[in-house]
C-alpha positions as CSV (number, residue, x, y, z in Angstrom):
1,X,6.4,-22.5,-38.0
2,X,6.8,-24.9,-35.0
3,X,3.8,-25.7,-32.9
4,X,3.6,-23.8,-29.6
5,X,4.0,-26.1,-26.7
6,X,0.8,-26.8,-24.7
7,X,0.4,-25.0,-21.3
8,X,-2.0,-25.4,-18.4
9,X,-5.3,-23.8,-19.3
10,X,-4.9,-24.1,-23.1
11,X,-7.8,-25.6,-25.1
12,X,-6.5,-27.6,-28.0
13,X,-8.3,-29.6,-30.6
14,X,-7.3,-33.3,-30.3
15,X,-7.5,-35.9,-33.1
16,X,-10.8,-37.5,-32.5
17,X,-12.5,-40.7,-33.3
18,X,-15.8,-41.0,-35.1
19,X,-16.9,-37.4,-34.4
20,X,-13.6,-35.8,-35.6
21,X,-11.5,-33.3,-33.7
22,X,-12.6,-32.6,-30.1
23,X,-11.6,-29.7,-27.8
24,X,-9.6,-30.7,-24.6
25,X,-8.4,-28.5,-21.7
26,X,-4.7,-29.1,-20.8
27,X,-4.5,-29.6,-17.0
28,X,-0.8,-30.7,-16.8
29,X,1.3,-28.3,-14.7
30,X,4.4,-26.7,-16.3
31,X,6.8,-29.1,-14.5
32,X,4.9,-32.2,-15.8
33,X,4.9,-30.7,-19.3
34,X,8.6,-29.9,-19.1
35,X,9.5,-33.4,-17.9
36,X,7.2,-35.3,-20.2
37,X,8.0,-34.6,-23.8
38,X,5.5,-37.0,-25.2
39,X,2.4,-36.9,-22.9
40,X,0.1,-34.3,-21.3
41,X,-2.8,-34.5,-19.0
42,X,-6.1,-33.2,-20.3
43,X,-9.8,-33.2,-19.8
44,X,-12.5,-33.4,-22.5
45,X,-14.8,-30.4,-23.2
46,X,-18.4,-31.1,-23.9
47,X,-21.0,-28.8,-25.4
48,X,-23.0,-28.6,-22.1
49,X,-23.3,-30.4,-18.8
50,X,-26.4,-32.5,-18.5
51,X,-28.8,-31.0,-15.8
52,X,-28.4,-33.0,-12.6
53,X,-25.3,-34.8,-13.8
54,X,-22.7,-35.6,-11.1
55,X,-19.6,-34.5,-12.9
56,X,-17.2,-31.7,-12.0
57,X,-17.1,-29.1,-14.7
58,X,-15.6,-25.7,-15.5
59,X,-17.1,-23.5,-18.1
60,X,-14.9,-22.5,-21.1
61,X,-16.6,-19.6,-22.8
62,X,-17.6,-20.2,-26.4
63,X,-16.4,-23.8,-26.2
64,X,-18.4,-25.7,-23.5
65,X,-17.9,-27.4,-20.2
66,X,-14.5,-28.9,-19.2
67,X,-15.2,-32.2,-17.4
68,X,-12.6,-32.0,-14.7
69,X,-13.1,-35.5,-13.3
70,X,-12.2,-37.2,-16.6
71,X,-8.4,-36.6,-16.5
72,X,-6.7,-38.5,-19.3
73,X,-3.1,-38.8,-20.4
74,X,-2.8,-38.0,-24.1
75,X,0.1,-38.1,-26.5
76,X,1.2,-34.6,-27.7
77,X,1.2,-36.0,-31.2
78,X,-2.6,-35.8,-31.1
79,X,-2.6,-32.0,-30.9
80,X,-4.1,-30.4,-34.0
81,X,-3.0,-27.1,-35.4
82,X,-0.3,-24.7,-34.4
83,X,-2.0,-22.9,-31.6
84,X,-4.7,-23.5,-29.0
85,X,-8.3,-22.8,-30.0
86,X,-9.2,-21.2,-26.7
87,X,-8.1,-20.9,-23.1
88,X,-9.2,-21.0,-19.6
89,X,-9.4,-17.5,-18.2
90,X,-6.2,-16.8,-16.2
91,X,-8.2,-15.7,-13.2
92,X,-9.5,-19.3,-13.0
93,X,-6.2,-21.1,-13.2
94,X,-5.6,-21.3,-9.4
95,X,-9.1,-22.6,-8.7
96,X,-9.1,-25.2,-11.5
97,X,-5.6,-26.3,-10.5
98,X,-6.8,-26.7,-6.9
99,X,-9.9,-28.7,-8.0
100,X,-7.7,-31.0,-10.2
101,X,-5.4,-31.6,-7.2
102,X,-8.3,-32.4,-5.0
103,X,-9.7,-34.9,-7.6
104,X,-6.4,-36.8,-8.0
105,X,-5.5,-36.8,-4.3
106,X,-2.2,-36.0,-2.4
C-alpha cells in the first residue's frame, strides 16, 4: 500500500536521532507540497512548552505542543509509517496558517 502524501495539519513521525522517531506537524501548504516532491516544511512537536518560554506553540491533543517558530525543511523520505499519527484540528488550520505566514514574513 503506497504511503499517503503529507498534507498541511498532518502529524507524522519523522526518523529521529538519538531519541528515535519524533512527531512533526506538516506546515507546507498544498501548492508547496505539490511542487516539491522531495521536501516539506514542518515544525517539531514537544511534550510540553516550558512555562515562561518565548516560543510560539500550538497544542496538538494527545501529542504535545507544535513549536511554530522552528520551521524546518525535511526530506519526505524521513516520514515513517503509511499514515499520519495525528492531525491538527481542521478548525485550527486557518489560524495556524496565518501564524506561520506571520512568522516567515511576506
